[in-house]
DRENPA-3360 file (N, C-alpha, C; in nm, 2 decimals, always signed):
BEGIN
1 = MAVSGTTK = +1.09/-5.31/-1.35/+1.02/-5.22/-1.44/+1.08/-5.08/-1.42 ~ +1.13/-5.02/-1.52/+1.19/-4.89/-1.51/+1.09/-4.78/-1.55 ~ +1.09/-4.68/-1.47/+1.00/-4.57/-1.51/+1.08/-4.46/-1.58 ~ +1.05/-4.43/-1.70/+1.12/-4.33/-1.77/+1.06/-4.19/-1.76 ~ +1.14/-4.09/-1.79/+1.09/-3.95/-1.78/+1.09/-3.89/-1.64 ~ +1.04/-3.77/-1.63/+1.04/-3.70/-1.50/+0.89/-3.70/-1.46 ~ +0.87/-3.74/-1.33/+0.73/-3.72/-1.28/+0.72/-3.58/-1.23 ~ +0.60/-3.52/-1.27/+0.59/-3.37/-1.24/+0.48/-3.35/-1.13;
9 = TASDLQMN = +0.39/-3.44/-1.11/+0.29/-3.41/-1.01/+0.27/-3.53/-0.92 ~ +0.20/-3.51/-0.81/+0.18/-3.62/-0.72/+0.09/-3.73/-0.79 ~ +0.00/-3.69/-0.88/-0.08/-3.78/-0.95/+0.00/-3.87/-1.04 ~ +0.10/-3.81/-1.11/+0.19/-3.89/-1.19/+0.27/-3.99/-1.11 ~ +0.32/-3.95/-1.00/+0.39/-4.03/-0.91/+0.30/-4.15/-0.86 ~ +0.18/-4.11/-0.82/+0.09/-4.21/-0.77/+0.05/-4.32/-0.88 ~ +0.03/-4.27/-1.00/+0.00/-4.36/-1.11/+0.12/-4.46/-1.14 ~ +0.24/-4.40/-1.13/+0.36/-4.48/-1.15/+0.37/-4.59/-1.04;
17 = YMTLLVTQ = +0.34/-4.55/-0.92/+0.35/-4.64/-0.80/+0.24/-4.75/-0.82 ~ +0.12/-4.71/-0.86/+0.02/-4.81/-0.88/+0.06/-4.91/-0.99 ~ +0.12/-4.87/-1.10/+0.16/-4.96/-1.20/+0.27/-5.05/-1.15 ~ +0.36/-5.00/-1.07/+0.46/-5.08/-1.01/+0.40/-5.18/-0.91 ~ +0.31/-5.14/-0.83/+0.24/-5.22/-0.73/+0.17/-5.34/-0.80 ~ +0.09/-5.31/-0.91/+0.02/-5.42/-0.98/+0.12/-5.52/-1.04 ~ +0.23/-5.47/-1.09/+0.33/-5.56/-1.15/+0.39/-5.65/-1.04 ~ +0.42/-5.58/-0.92/+0.47/-5.66/-0.81/+0.38/-5.77/-0.76;
25 = MQNQNPLD = +0.25/-5.73/-0.76/+0.15/-5.83/-0.71/+0.13/-5.94/-0.80 ~ +0.14/-5.91/-0.93/+0.13/-6.02/-1.03/+0.24/-6.12/-1.03 ~ +0.36/-6.07/-0.99/+0.48/-6.15/-0.99/+0.53/-6.19/-0.85 ~ +0.44/-6.17/-0.75/+0.49/-6.20/-0.61/+0.48/-6.35/-0.58 ~ +0.56/-6.39/-0.49/+0.56/-6.53/-0.44/+0.44/-6.56/-0.36 ~ +0.35/-6.65/-0.40/+0.23/-6.68/-0.32/+0.26/-6.73/-0.18 ~ +0.37/-6.78/-0.15/+0.41/-6.83/-0.02/+0.46/-6.72/+0.07 ~ +0.50/-6.61/+0.01/+0.55/-6.49/+0.08/+0.49/-6.36/+0.03;
33 = PMDNADMT = +0.36/-6.34/+0.05/+0.29/-6.23/-0.02/+0.34/-6.09/+0.04 ~ +0.31/-5.99/-0.03/+0.34/-5.85/+0.02/+0.26/-5.82/+0.14 ~ +0.31/-5.73/+0.22/+0.25/-5.68/+0.35/+0.14/-5.58/+0.31 ~ +0.02/-5.60/+0.35/-0.09/-5.51/+0.32/-0.07/-5.38/+0.39 ~ -0.02/-5.38/+0.52/+0.00/-5.26/+0.59/+0.09/-5.16/+0.53 ~ +0.20/-5.22/+0.47/+0.30/-5.13/+0.40/+0.24/-5.07/+0.28 ~ +0.16/-5.15/+0.20/+0.09/-5.09/+0.08/+0.00/-4.98/+0.12 ~ -0.08/-5.00/+0.22/-0.18/-4.90/+0.27/-0.11/-4.78/+0.31;
41 = AQLAQFSQ = +0.00/-4.79/+0.39/+0.07/-4.67/+0.43/+0.13/-4.59/+0.32 ~ +0.18/-4.66/+0.22/+0.23/-4.59/+0.10/+0.13/-4.52/+0.02 ~ +0.01/-4.58/+0.01/-0.10/-4.52/-0.06/-0.15/-4.39/+0.01 ~ -0.15/-4.40/+0.15/-0.19/-4.29/+0.23/-0.09/-4.17/+0.21 ~ +0.04/-4.21/+0.20/+0.14/-4.10/+0.18/+0.12/-4.03/+0.05 ~ +0.09/-4.11/-0.05/+0.06/-4.05/-0.18/-0.06/-3.96/-0.18 ~ -0.16/-4.00/-0.11/-0.28/-3.92/-0.10/-0.25/-3.79/-0.03 ~ -0.17/-3.79/+0.08/-0.13/-3.67/+0.15/-0.05/-3.58/+0.06;
49 = LQQMETLN = +0.04/-3.64/-0.02/+0.13/-3.56/-0.11/+0.04/-3.49/-0.21 ~ -0.06/-3.56/-0.26/-0.15/-3.50/-0.36/-0.23/-3.39/-0.30 ~ -0.28/-3.40/-0.18/-0.35/-3.30/-0.11/-0.26/-3.18/-0.09 ~ -0.14/-3.20/-0.05/-0.04/-3.09/-0.02/-0.01/-3.01/-0.15 ~ +0.00/-3.09/-0.26/+0.02/-3.03/-0.39/-0.09/-2.94/-0.43 ~ -0.22/-2.99/-0.41/-0.34/-2.91/-0.44/-0.34/-2.78/-0.36 ~ -0.31/-2.80/-0.23/-0.31/-2.68/-0.14/-0.21/-2.58/-0.18 ~ -0.09/-2.63/-0.22/+0.02/-2.54/-0.26/-0.02/-2.46/-0.39;
57 = NSFSKVLD = -0.09/-2.53/-0.48/-0.13/-2.46/-0.61/-0.24/-2.36/-0.57 ~ -0.33/-2.39/-0.48/-0.43/-2.29/-0.44/-0.37/-2.17/-0.38 ~ -0.27/-2.19/-0.29/-0.20/-2.08/-0.22/-0.13/-1.99/-0.33 ~ -0.07/-2.06/-0.42/+0.00/-1.99/-0.53/-0.09/-1.90/-0.61 ~ -0.21/-1.95/-0.64/-0.31/-1.87/-0.71/-0.36/-1.75/-0.63 ~ -0.38/-1.77/-0.50/-0.42/-1.66/-0.41/-0.31/-1.55/-0.40 ~ -0.18/-1.60/-0.39/-0.07/-1.50/-0.38/-0.06/-1.42/-0.51 ~ -0.08/-1.49/-0.63/-0.08/-1.41/-0.76/-0.19/-1.31/-0.76;
65 = SVQRNYAS = -0.30/-1.34/-0.71/-0.41/-1.25/-0.71/-0.39/-1.13/-0.62 ~ -0.33/-1.16/-0.50/-0.30/-1.05/-0.41/-0.19/-0.96/-0.47 ~ -0.09/-1.01/-0.53/+0.02/-0.93/-0.59/-0.04/-0.85/-0.70 ~ -0.13/-0.90/-0.78/-0.19/-0.82/-0.89/-0.27/-0.71/-0.84 ~ -0.35/-0.74/-0.74/-0.43/-0.63/-0.68/-0.35/-0.52/-0.62 ~ -0.24/-0.57/-0.55/-0.15/-0.47/-0.49/-0.08/-0.38/-0.60 ~ -0.04/-0.45/-0.70/+0.03/-0.37/-0.81/-0.07/-0.27/-0.87 ~ -0.19/-0.31/-0.89/-0.29/-0.22/-0.95/-0.32/-0.10/-0.86;
73 = SLIGKEVS = -0.30/-0.12/-0.73/-0.32/-0.01/-0.64/-0.21/+0.10/-0.65 ~ -0.10/+0.06/-0.72/+0.01/+0.15/-0.73/+0.00/+0.25/-0.85 ~ -0.10/+0.23/-0.93/-0.13/+0.32/-1.05/-0.15/+0.46/-0.99 ~ -0.07/+0.56/-1.05/-0.08/+0.70/-1.00/+0.01/+0.73/-0.89 ~ +0.08/+0.63/-0.83/+0.17/+0.66/-0.72/+0.31/+0.67/-0.77 ~ +0.40/+0.73/-0.70/+0.54/+0.75/-0.73/+0.61/+0.63/-0.66 ~ +0.69/+0.56/-0.74/+0.77/+0.45/-0.68/+0.92/+0.48/-0.70 ~ +1.00/+0.43/-0.61/+1.15/+0.43/-0.62/+1.20/+0.29/-0.65;
81 = FEGTATDG = +1.31/+0.29/-0.72/+1.37/+0.16/-0.76/+1.52/+0.18/-0.79 ~ +1.59/+0.07/-0.78/+1.73/+0.08/-0.82/+1.75/+0.06/-0.97 ~ +1.81/+0.16/-1.03/+1.83/+0.16/-1.18/+1.97/+0.18/-1.22 ~ +2.00/+0.17/-1.34/+2.14/+0.19/-1.39/+2.15/+0.32/-1.45 ~ +2.25/+0.40/-1.40/+2.28/+0.53/-1.46/+2.35/+0.52/-1.59 ~ +2.36/+0.63/-1.66/+2.43/+0.63/-1.79/+2.58/+0.59/-1.78 ~ +2.64/+0.61/-1.67/+2.78/+0.57/-1.65/+2.79/+0.43/-1.60 ~ +2.68/+0.35/-1.59/+2.68/+0.21/-1.55/+2.67/+0.19/-1.40;
89 = STETRTGK = +2.67/+0.30/-1.32/+2.66/+0.28/-1.18/+2.51/+0.26/-1.14 ~ +2.49/+0.22/-1.02/+2.35/+0.20/-0.97/+2.31/+0.32/-0.90 ~ +2.18/+0.36/-0.93/+2.13/+0.48/-0.87/+1.98/+0.46/-0.84 ~ +1.93/+0.53/-0.74/+1.79/+0.52/-0.70/+1.71/+0.62/-0.80 ~ +1.61/+0.56/-0.86/+1.54/+0.64/-0.96/+1.39/+0.64/-0.91 ~ +1.31/+0.73/-0.96/+1.17/+0.74/-0.92/+1.09/+0.76/-1.05 ~ +0.96/+0.73/-1.04/+0.87/+0.75/-1.15/+0.73/+0.72/-1.11 ~ +0.63/+0.78/-1.18/+0.49/+0.76/-1.15/+0.44/+0.64/-1.23;
97 = VEEVTIGE = +0.37/+0.55/-1.16/+0.32/+0.43/-1.22/+0.20/+0.47/-1.31 ~ +0.21/+0.43/-1.44/+0.10/+0.46/-1.54/+0.02/+0.33/-1.57 ~ +0.09/+0.22/-1.57/+0.02/+0.09/-1.61/+0.09/-0.02/-1.54 ~ +0.01/-0.13/-1.52/+0.06/-0.25/-1.47/+0.03/-0.37/-1.57 ~ +0.13/-0.44/-1.60/+0.12/-0.56/-1.69/+0.18/-0.68/-1.64 ~ +0.16/-0.79/-1.70/+0.22/-0.92/-1.66/+0.32/-0.95/-1.77 ~ +0.45/-0.96/-1.74/+0.55/-0.99/-1.83/+0.54/-1.14/-1.89 ~ +0.62/-1.17/-1.98/+0.63/-1.30/-2.04/+0.66/-1.41/-1.94;
105 = DGEIVLTL = +0.74/-1.37/-1.85/+0.78/-1.47/-1.74/+0.69/-1.48/-1.63 ~ +0.57/-1.40/-1.63/+0.47/-1.40/-1.53/+0.50/-1.29/-1.42 ~ +0.61/-1.22/-1.44/+0.65/-1.12/-1.34/+0.56/-1.00/-1.36 ~ +0.52/-0.93/-1.25/+0.44/-0.81/-1.26/+0.53/-0.69/-1.30 ~ +0.49/-0.62/-1.40/+0.58/-0.51/-1.45/+0.50/-0.38/-1.44 ~ +0.56/-0.28/-1.38/+0.51/-0.15/-1.37/+0.56/-0.06/-1.48 ~ +0.47/+0.01/-1.55/+0.52/+0.10/-1.66/+0.52/+0.24/-1.60 ~ +0.64/+0.30/-1.60/+0.66/+0.44/-1.55/+0.66/+0.53/-1.67;
113 = EHENVNLS = +0.70/+0.65/-1.65/+0.70/+0.75/-1.76/+0.78/+0.70/-1.88 ~ +0.91/+0.65/-1.85/+0.99/+0.62/-1.97/+1.06/+0.48/-1.96 ~ +1.01/+0.40/-1.86/+1.07/+0.26/-1.85/+0.97/+0.17/-1.78 ~ +1.01/+0.04/-1.79/+0.94/-0.06/-1.72/+1.02/-0.11/-1.60 ~ +0.95/-0.14/-1.49/+1.02/-0.19/-1.37/+0.94/-0.31/-1.31 ~ +1.01/-0.41/-1.27/+0.95/-0.52/-1.21/+0.90/-0.48/-1.07 ~ +0.79/-0.53/-1.03/+0.73/-0.50/-0.90/+0.83/-0.54/-0.79 ~ +0.90/-0.64/-0.81/+1.00/-0.69/-0.70/+1.12/-0.60/-0.69;
121 = DVTSIRD = +1.14/-0.51/-0.79/+1.25/-0.41/-0.78/+1.22/-0.28/-0.71 ~ +1.09/-0.26/-0.68/+1.04/-0.14/-0.61/+1.10/-0.13/-0.47 ~ +1.16/-0.02/-0.43/+1.21/+0.00/-0.29/+1.13/+0.09/-0.20 ~ +1.05/+0.18/-0.26/+0.96/+0.26/-0.18/+0.85/+0.32/-0.27 ~ +0.74/+0.36/-0.20/+0.62/+0.41/-0.27/+0.57/+0.53/-0.20 ~ +0.53/+0.63/-0.28/+0.48/+0.76/-0.23/+0.35/+0.79/-0.30 ~ +0.26/+0.86/-0.23/+0.14/+0.91/-0.30/+0.17/+1.03/-0.39;
% end
């Protein structure tokens, strides 16, 4: 039995495994059955994988919240970042944070007087 497509989550992987397992059990040799210990160990591994995936998603949400709170604390502060000068060279620029938004790609964007800067590009912060 071929599994088509890309599995994206532990639940998808576990469902595909269960489908394969049922098919194998239906077609197994009754004189040489599958080992129960192996099946149990594999199911336990999938359960652990699913729990780790859930934990990872939770940590990701906490990190997003912390970053957004941190970014909002920068409103009214002066930040420095690497920018491009008119001659194309790189220069350190500064500006006062007026607004914090979330970009289309999920990146936190600081709005300064005349430009937008990603939070990850900030090199220093002053009151």
